[in-house]
N, C-alpha and C positions, 0 to 999 in steps of 0.2 A: 422660227425654226432653229436659227443659229443659237438663240438663248437656251432653247430646250436641249440642243446637242451639247452645249457647254455644261449644263447642269448634269446631263447623263455622264459626261466625261469626268466631272468631279466625283460623281457617285461611284463610278468604276474605279477611279484612282483611290478613293476612300476605302473601297473593298480590298484592294490590293495592299494598301497600307495596313488595314486592320488585320489581315490574315496572319502576317508574321507575329503580331502581338498575341493573337490567340494561341498560335503554335508555341511561342515562348512561354506563355502562361501554363500551357499543358506540360511543359518540360520541368515545371516546379511543383513539388508536392508540399503543401503547407500543413504543418502540424501545429495546432493551437493548444498551448498548455494553460489551463485555468487553475491556478494554484494559490495557496495561502502563503504569502511571502512576508507578511507583517502580522502583528497580533499574536494571539495565544498559540497558533499553530505554525509560526514562521519557521521553526526548526524542521518541521515535517516537510513543508514545501521546499525548503533549502536542500534537504537530503534527496528528495525525489528529482528535483531539477538537476542537481549535481550528477546523479546517476544517469539521467537522460543525456546530458551534455557530454559526459565522459564516453558514453557509447558512441556518440557521433565523432568525438575526438579520436577515438581508437579506430573506428570503422569508416571514417570519411562521411561526407555529406552528399554522396551520390549513390543511387541504387536503381537498377533496371533502367539506366539511362536518364533518370530524373534527379534533379537537385532537391535535397531535403532542406526545407527552411523551417526552423523552429521559432514560433511566435509565442512569447510568454506574456501573460496578462495576470494581474493581481486581483484576487477576489476577497482578500482579508478574512476568509473563512465565513463570509456572510452569504447565505443562499440567494437573496435578491440580487446582490452584486454579481454572483456567479452567473445567474440567468442573463443579466444585462451584458456582461463581458462576453459570454459565450455567443449570444446573439450577434453582438458586434463583430466578433471574429468570423462568424458564419456569413453574415451579410456584407460586411465591409472588407474584411481581410480575405474572404473567399477561402477559408481553410478547408482542407480536404479531410482532415482527421483531427480529433480532439483528444487531449489527455485529461482525464478527470481526476480530481483531488480528494480531499477529505470527505467523509460520509455526507454531511449536510449539503455541501455544494454539489457533490456528484449526484445526489438524489434530485437536487433542484434543476439540473439540466437535462434530465431524462426525456421529458416531453419535447424539448427543443431539438435534440439530436435525432429523436425518432421522426419528427416531422420533416427535418431536413435530410434524413437518411445519411447522417454523418457517422462513420465508424468511430467509436469512442473507446479508448483503452483506459480503464480505471487503474491508476498506478499507486493510489494511496489507500482508499477506503477499505476498511476491514469488515464492514457490515454485510451479512449474507444477502440482505434484501436489495443491495445496490444494483447489481446487474439485471435484476428482474424489472427494473424501471424502464428498460428499453431493449428491444431486440438488436439494437446496434451497439450495445455495450459488451465488452469482454474485459476480463480482469487479469492483471499480472501482479497484483499485490498479494493479498492473503485474505482469509476470513478468520475472525476471532474464534469461531467454532472449531476450526482445525486444531489449533494449539490447546484450547480449553478442554476439548474432549480428551485429548491425549494426556494432559496433566491430571484430569479427573480420574481416568482409568489407572494411571501410574500411582496416584496418591492412595487409591483404594487398595492397591496391591503392595504398598510399601509403608504400612504402619499407621496411616491416618485413619482415625475413627470418627472424630467430632470436628467439624469444620464450620468456621464463620466466613462468609464471603463478603468482600468489600469491593464494589465496582462503581464506576461513574454512571450517572443517571442519563444515559442516552442509548441509542440503538446498539452500537457495538458492545456497550457494557451489559445490556440485557441479553444479548446473544451469547457473550462470553459466559455469563452466569448460567444461562440455560444449558449450554453444552457441557459445562463442568458438572453441574448438579445432576444432569441425566447420567453421565458416565460414572460419577462418584457414587451415587446412590445405587446404580445398577450393580456396582461392585461391593455393596454392603455397607457403605459409609453413611453417615448422618450429617446433614447440614442443619445446624442448630439455630442459625439466624442469618438473614440476608440484609446487608447494609448497603445503602446507596448514597454516594457523595455527589454534590453538584459538580457539573462538568467545568463551569467557569469559576475561577478563583476558589478552588476547593480548600477547606480547612479540615484536614484529616484528623486533627487532635481529638474532638469529641467521639468520633467513630472508633479511633484507636483505643480510647479509654473504655468505650463500651465493649470492644473486643477483649480487652484485658480482663474486664469484669466477668465475662462469659467463660473465660478460661478454656478455649478450645485447644486441641493439640496441634491444629493446623489452621492457617488463614489463607484463603484464596483471594488474591488481590489482582484487580485489573484497573488501570488508568493509562491515559496517553503518556508516553515516555518522558515528555518535557516536564511533567509534574514530579519526576522522580526525586529531585533534590529536596523539595518540600516534604515529600513523604518520608524520606530517609531521616531528615532532621527531626520531624515530629514523632517518628517511630522511636528514636532514642530518647527524646524528651519525655515520652509517656512510659519509658522503661520497658518497652516490649522486647528490646534486645536482650533482656535478662529474664524474660517471662517464660522461656522454654516453649514458645509457639513457633512452629515451623512455618516459614513464609514460602508460598508457591504461587505460580500464576503463569499466564502467557508472557512471551518475551518482552512485551512493552514495559514490564516492570523493571527490567534490567537492560534497557535500551543502550546499545553500544555507544551511541552519541552522548548519552547522559551519564553512563556508568562511572567513568573516571572521576566525576565530581560528586558522586553519591557517598563515597568513602567506604572504609572497611566494614561498616555495619552491614553491607550487602554481601560480604563473604559467606559462601555456603548456601545462598539462596538458590532454590531449584526452580527452573522455568522450562517450558516447552515452547519451541518456536521454529520458524522455517529458515532462520539465518543467524549466523554469528560471525563477527569479524575474525574470530579464531577458527572458522570452518577450515579443516586441514587440506582442502583440495588445492592442486597447483593453480587452477583457474582463479580461485578466490585469493590466494596469496598475491597473484599478479594484480587482481582487481583492487585489493586493499592498498597495495603499493602505488598503483597509478592514481587511485582516488585521493590518497593522502597527499601525493605530490601535486595534484591539480587543485586541491581545496584546503589543505592545511588543517583538516579535521578527519576523524575516523568515520568510515561508512557504517551505516546501520541498516536494519531490515527494510526501511522505507526506501533507501537508495536503490535497492535491487528491483523494486517495482518500476522505477524510472528506467534503469538499465534494460530490464527485460521487456518493458513496454516498447522501447525503441527497437529492440531486437525483433520482437513480434511484428512490428510495422515493416521493418526492412525485409524480413524473410517472406512476409505475405506479399509485399510488392514485387519481390523477385518472382513469385509464383504466378502473379497476375500480369507479369510483364509491365509493371508500372501503372496498371489500371487501378485507380483509387475509388471506383464505384463502391458505394456502401454495401450493397448486397454481396458483391463479388468478394470484397475484402474481408468482411465478417465471415462469409462462407469459407474462405480460405484459411482464416485463423482458427476455426473450429478443428480440434483434433491435433493441432501442431504441437510438437514436442522438441525440446532442446536442452542442452546443458547450460546451467546458469552458475554464477558464483555461489549460489546457495545450494546447488546440486541439481539433479534432474527434475524438470518440471514439464507440464503439458497443459493444454486447454481442453477441458471436458467438452466434447462436441454437443452434448445435450444441454448443459447449463451455461456454457460459455465462461465457466469459472475455472480457477487455477487448481491443478492437482500437483501436490508437492510433498517432499519429505518433511516430516516434523522431527526435530531433534530434542532430546532431553539434554539440558545444560545445567552446569553448576558454576556459580561465580567463584573464580580462583584468581590468584595473582600469577601473572606470567611476565617475567622480566620486569617486575615492579609495577605492572599495570593490571587493573581489573579487567577480566575478560569472561565471557560466557563459554566455558569449555564443555564441548559436547561429549556425552558418555553413552548415548543410545540413539538409535535411529528407527523411526516408523516410516515405512516407505509408502509413497503414492497415496497420501491422505487426501480424501475429498472433504468438502464441507459437510459435516454431519447433518445439518439442517436441510440438505438437499439430496443426501445419499439415496433415500427411498425413491425420490422422483427421478433420479438419473439412472 
């Protein structure tokens, strides 16, 4: 009997000891970031992470009585690695929320976060299909369709008649091309050829030569921003800078992070996008100043996905009083609206996708540096591939 009593005593003591541990664990909200920080998309991951960290630096690491802990894991842009890393964060690190990265890796984790009911904020992917992979996904980045539709409509109304499109051969490229072609042809324009360049290690030269041979008045170009230097160099090598072909596209083409290194060949290029480092709001001026001070490089549109992703998480947690339950948090995020460095944005309650302004921009020199200078605004643009459904 004494031995049994002793065992019961130890069990009771263990319960008392365990209780504070559980309480302490509940006082921490863990946010797991699955990002590409090496390889072909490392500049993308770097920007998104910098934006997320800056938000926490400016706003603190506590919200609704909870401490926010950011756990960062590398996926190298490989879907299988992203699945493994995200599963480890869910099972071993006990993360409450996930930040999703580029399109292939964000698509790869859809089933995992659905099964675990982990709210997931997509902060990089621009493919329309991404958030459809899980009811627990919401997006603070962008879709290629938003800017591509706007530039297609603008081109048709501003002198473009014959266009050749050149896009990367992956989901965002296909969606960008579809949205552009639909808008441009609806306005009376003609797309005379569609060219697709490989995503990995692209050689633009043969496609640019084909473009020059076709002699369009305009070229619609989309590829990830980190490939901008290669494109700019081969554009000049093929003589397209003297071929009187107007270059247009979504803002990836003149990514703020890459633009200073692309050279004066990009002067005058017209793009449509949701963010520019030259966006003239007071909030953005402060954002750019703080970002450059913290990172020693210029913020781009990807960085705002990280900043706004953390803002969405903080504000949703305030509304749930710190409850990170997947259903409650996603339900709270639907329909939320706020002011971002990019301008006013909101989360569509039907699609869980971002609604935001799209700006027409032209590359100009400002104080000796290349910037995307905005000259027109299209307000509250939804993803055109989902507009009918929403």
